[in-house]
N, C-alpha and C positions, 0 to 999 in steps of 0.2 A: 507354532502358528502356521496353518496351511496357506497355500497360495490362494485357494478359493476364498478363504475367510478374509484375507487381507485385501484382495484386489476386486472381489466381486460381491462381498457381503454388504449388508446394509450398514453395519456399524464397524468403524475402524477402531481397533484397540491398540495398534502399534504406537509406541511412544517415540522417544528420541533416539532409540537404538538404531544401529546401522541396518538398513534393509538388505537381506541376503540376495545374492545375485539371481537365484532362481525365481525370486518374486519381482524382479525388475524387468517387467515386460511392457511398460508404457511406451507410447510413441510421441515423438516430438510434436507432431501436428495437434496433439491434445492440448498443447499449451495455447494454441490460438484462441479457442473458445474460453479458456481459463482467463486470459487477460482481456478478452472482450467483456466477460462477465464482471471482471474487477473494475470496469469503468462505466457500467450502466448506472449512472447516477445523474439526476437532474442538476446536481451541483455544477456540473460542467457547463450547463446552460447559463447559470448565474455567474460563473467565472468568466465565460465568454462575454457576458454583458458588462462585466467589470472592466474588460479591456477597452471598451468604448466609453463607458461612463466615468470610470475612475482614472484610467490611464490615457484616455483621449486618443486612442488609436483609430485609424480608419479601417475599412474592410480588408484592404490588401495587407496592412500590417498585422491585423488579426489572423489572416491566413498564414503569414510567416510564423507567428507564434504557435498556431495550431499544428503546424507541420514540425517545427523544431522541438517543441516541448516533449511530445511522446518519443521522438527519435532519440533525444538525449537521455531522458529518464528511463525509458524501457530498454534502451540499448544497454544501460547499466544493469537493469533487472536481468536481461538475458545473459550478460557477461557473468554476473555473480551466480546466476542459475547453473552455469557450467560446473560449479563446485558441487552441486547436488548430484549430478551424474558421476562425478569423480568419487564422492564420499558416501552417497546413499543415505544421507541423514539430513535433518532440518538444519537451516542456516546457523542457528545459535548453538547447536550441538557441534557442528563443524568448527565454529568459532573457538571452541576450547583448544583446538590444535594451534591456533594463532596466538591467543592471549594467555593460555595456561588455564588450568582447572579453576583456580581462584581468580585470576585476572579477568576471566570471561564474565564474572559476576558484575563487573563495573559497567561495561557497555550493555550487557544483558538487562540489568535493572533499569537503566535509562531508556532503552528501547521498549521495555515492557510498560513502563509508566507512560511514555509518549504514545504508545498504542492505545492506552485508555482514552486519550483525547480523540484519536482518529475514530474509534468505535463509537464514542459519544456523538460526534458530529454526524456519522452515518445513521445512528439510531434516531437522532432528532429529525434528520431529513426524512427518514422513513415514516416517522410519526406524523410529520406535516403532510406527507403524501396521503396518508390515510384520512387525515382531517379534511384535506382538500376534496377528496373523493366523496366523503360524507356531505360536505357542503354543496357540491355540484349536484349530487344525485338526490339528496333528501332534505337539503336546506338546513342541515344541522350545523350550527356554528360552535366553534371550539370555546372551551372555558378551561379553567385550571384543572378540574377533575377529569374532563374528557381528554385533555392534553396528556395527563399522566397515564390514563388508561391505555390510550393508543401507543404511548411509549413502552408501557409494560408488555403489551401484546407483541410489539415488534421485537423487543429484546428476547422474549420467551421463544418466539419463532426462530430468531437467529441462533439461539442456543441449541434448539432442537436440530436445526439443519447442520450446524457445525459438528454435532456429535456423529453424524453419518460418515464423516471422513472425506478425504480428497477425491476419491473415485465418484462418490455420489454427487458431490458439489460440481465436479467437472461435467457430469452428465446433465445436471440441471443447467449449467452454463451453456451447454450446447443448444438446448431448446430455447432458452431465454434469448440467445443470440439471434436465432431465426425470427422470433416474435418481435424483438426490439428493432431489428433491422427493417422488418416490414412496416411497422408503425412509424419509424423514423423517416422512411421514405414518404409516408403520408403527410407527416408534419412538414417535411421539406417542401413537398408539393404545395401544401396550403400556403406556406410562407412565400413561395415563388409567386403565387397568384395574388396574395393579399398585401404584400409588402410594398411600401413606397420606395422603389429602388433608386429613384433620384436622390432621396434623402440619405439612403445608405451610402451610395457612391460619392455623394457630395460632401461627406464628412471630411474635415481637414485632417491632415496627418499629424501624429504625435511625434515625440522626440525618439531618437534612437535609444536613449536610456530607458524610456518607457517600454519599448519593444523588448529589450533584454530583460527588464524587470518582469514583464508579462510572461516571458518564457519561463522564468524562474518560478512564478506563481503557479502556472499550470503544471510545470514539471514536478513541483513539490509533492503532488499526489502520487506520481510514479515513484519518486524517491522513497516514499514511505513503504513501498513494497520491496525495495531492494534487499534488506536483510532476510526477508522471508522467501526470496526467489528459490533457494534450494529446497524449500519445503514442497514445492510443486514439481521438482525435477528429480527427486530422490528415487522415484520408481523407474526412471529411465535407465536402460543398460549403459554400461561404461562406454560402449562403442557408439552411442548416440552422437549425431552430428552437432558440434558446438555452434557452427554457423546456423543450423536450423533452429537451435534453441534461441539464439538472438533474434533471428528473423521472425519466428512465430510470436515472440514476445513483443517486438516492435509493431508487427503487423496487426496483431490482435488488439493492442491498445490504440494504435493509430486510426484504425477503421471506425472507432467510436469517438475518440477525442477530437479528431479533425472536424467531422460534421457537427458535433454537438457544440463545440466552442464557436464555430461560425454561426450556427443557428442562434446561439445566445447573443452574439454580437449583432445579428440582424434584428432580433426581438427587442434589443435595447433601444432601437430607433423609435419604436412605438410605445415602449414602456421604459422611459429613462430612469425611473426610480427602482428598477429591477435590482440593481447591484447593491442598493442600500436598504432593501426591504427586510423587516424583521423576520418574515416568513419566506424562505427561498423557493417555495413550491407553488403557492396559491396563484401566482401570476399566470400559470398555464391555463387555469380555468377562465381567465379573463381574455387571454390572447387567442386560444384555440376553441373551436366549436366543441360542444359536449361529446359528439360521437367520436372525436379524435382524442380529446383531453382525457376522458375517463379510461379507455383501454391503454392509452400511452402511460398514464400514471400507474395503472395496475402493473404493467410490465416493468416500469421503472422501479416500482416497489419491490417486485421480485428480484430485480437486479441489485437493489440496495441490501436486501436480505442476504443475497449470495456474497456481496462484497463484505458485509460484516461477518458472515460465517467464515469466510476465508481468513479474515483478520483475527477473529477469535480463535480459530483453529491454530494458527501460527502463534498466537499469544499463549495458548496452552503449552505448546512446545517450549516457548521461552521461559515460562514459569517453571517447567520441569528442569531446565538447565540451570535455574537459579537455586535448585536444591529442594524444592517443595516435593515431599515424598507422597504425592497423590496421583491418582489416575488422571489422564489427560482431560477427561470430561469435567472433573472437579476443578482442575486448573482453569478451564474455560469458564466455569461458572463464576469464578472470582471476577473476571473481566465483565461478565454479564451484569453482575450486581453493581460494579463500579460505573459502567456506562449508563445504567438506569439512574443511579444517584446523580451523576454529573449532568445527564441529559435533562433530568427534572429541573435542575438549577438553570440550565441554559434556556429551556423553554419558558420558564416562569419569570426569570430575572433579566436576561440579556435583552437589550433594546435593539441591537443591530446584529443579526445572525452573521451576515457576510463579513462585517468588520471583524468580529471575533474569529471567524473562520480563517480569513487571510492572515491575521496576526498569529494564529496558531500554526498555520502552514509554514510561515517563515522560521519559526523556532523548531518545528518538527523536522524540517529538512536538515537543519544543522545537527540536531541530535542524532539523526540516522547517518548523516554523511561522515561523521568521524569514524564510525565503524566501517563504513564502505571504503574509505581511503585505505585503512590498514588491511582489511580483509582482501580487498582487490589487489593491493600490492603484493600480498603474500601469495595469492594465486599465481603470480608470475613465476614463482619458484617451487610451488607445491602442486603436484599432480595427483597425489593419493592421500587418503586420510586413514589413519589406523583406528578401526572400530573398537578394538580392545582398549586402546589408550583413551579414546573418548569416553568409554563407559567406566573406566577406572578413575575414580575421583580421589584416590589416595596418593601418597608419595611415590608409589611404585609405578605410576603412570608415566609413559614417555612424554606426556604433555604437562608434567608437573613443573618443569623448568626450575626456576629459583623460587623456592617457597610457594609454589603454585602459580607464579606469575612469569610472564614473558616480559622482561623490562622494556625491550624495544617496542613491543606492541602497545603496552599500557602507556608508556611515555608518549608515543606518537599519537595515540588516541586522545589523551588528555590535552596535549598541547594543540592539536588540531581543533578539538572542540572549543577550547578557550579562544583560539584565533578566530574561528568562525563566528562565535558570539560577539566578539569585539567589533566585527565588521557588519553585524546584523542590525537592522532597524525594523520596528513594527509598532503597532499601537500599544503593545504591552511592554516593550523593552527596546532600548536603543543602546547599542554598544558604544564604548568611548571612541572607537576609530571608525564609526559608521558615517561620519560627515566629512566632506571635503576630499573624497577620493573616489576613484572609479569603482572599486569593489562595493563600497557602501551605496554609491549613487545608483548602481545597476542592480542592487539587490542580490549580489553574488556571494553573500556570506557562506552559503552552503557549498558553493564551488571552491571557495578558499579553504573550507574545512577539509574537503576531499584532497585537494592538492597538498596542503600542509601536512596532514596526517600520513598520506601516501608517500610523499617524498622523505619525510622523516623516518618512516619505517624502513624504506629502502636503504638509507645510508647508515642507520644505527646497527651495531653488531647484534646478530641474532643467533639463537641456538641452531645447530645443524638439523636438517630435516632427516629424521630417521625413517628407514623404509618400514611400511606396515608389517606387523607380525602376521605370519601365515596362519589362517584358521585351521583348527584341527578338524577331524572328520565329523565330529558331532556338530560343530558350528556350521560346516558347509551344508549339512543336511537340514539343520534347523536353527533359526535365529532364536536368541533368548526371548522369553515371553515379555519381559519388561525390564527396564533399567532401574536399578536401585541407586538412588543418589542421596 
């Protein structure tokens, strides 16, 4: 595979194999628009409104949440992203070094399934954006058939973009960032002029527990990206600055999350039913004038396409690490079909989109956090990853450990996951230990998951870290075309 084909071509064909050093020419600053694009979603406006309506926070408390949430979640995204430059492979491929070739199937399968829900939420939000544009511009009102058609169009577009690969998506993110920033300034300006600021600042303060819970709710979106962070840093050279990786990750996300959450909190003053609406998008047509609402929704629609493309792209890698012997684009198509099916159910059956979304986020964060705790703790002792051992799924692999499992990693992951679920509460599920304690009261089940799994992994006996095998001359000159699993 030539450098030009991989880094500049229209279609990325590289799978989960380790990227050779001569192709790793990306720059850390390219992460900034990547994480900007990953947050261009009107859902942040609705979540900001939830801070006021559901959590009863005032403007200043919402500001604290909007600053803390991306700092925490995308700080972890940047930290785990460092593994990408160390190993040159997607996150769930690097995870084989931690959990073992067979052990990695356990967290990999859970993360893959959880990603179905995330892609479904994004697809439905994108479909509602299209429906809102049709209503504003042409007076067309949604119905069951039109809902499904718009959902189908969105999913097909997502699949097409995800097939282009990370380079193309990053370029799209760059231009979407400029456009979204411009129109966000226009929306902000309109709100400054049109909002009753006495009502905004006159809102009474909520409890400290609600502030911490709000941080967890907003941060859950960032937590969902943590296992995929190395997917977007695997083309960075080994010498890339770790501090820059973290800084660009937090900065790119924060520059979007902060203003959008605050705008949602301000909008909630004039539209108090925003957080409980069945449709999380149409309110923009009611609050904003048409000349702002339509282009803003179009740009947000592009952003949501890019978000789902990034998610499906990473989901394809995850499917390959689970042993599906198919090209990446076929693996991605599985997620596309699933998000279409689940999205149809959500649009036609669910009565409260936001209620379902927040319940999903609470469980999603725990599902991802168990892996984060173990993998992050392992990064403290592992600075290199063996590309040959990752590709070798037989007993000869250096990452085979005991029967294909790393007992310490699998045990820490399972116990951490169980502990997190016991302390988690949502509309769908309430753990037996979620009541009458600080962790449950503050919605910190996902934090407990990371702490428990990480600490357990650190104290449990682990296999020694073997140095990576030196590549032969042929491997240095050319990476394998595909990985057979």
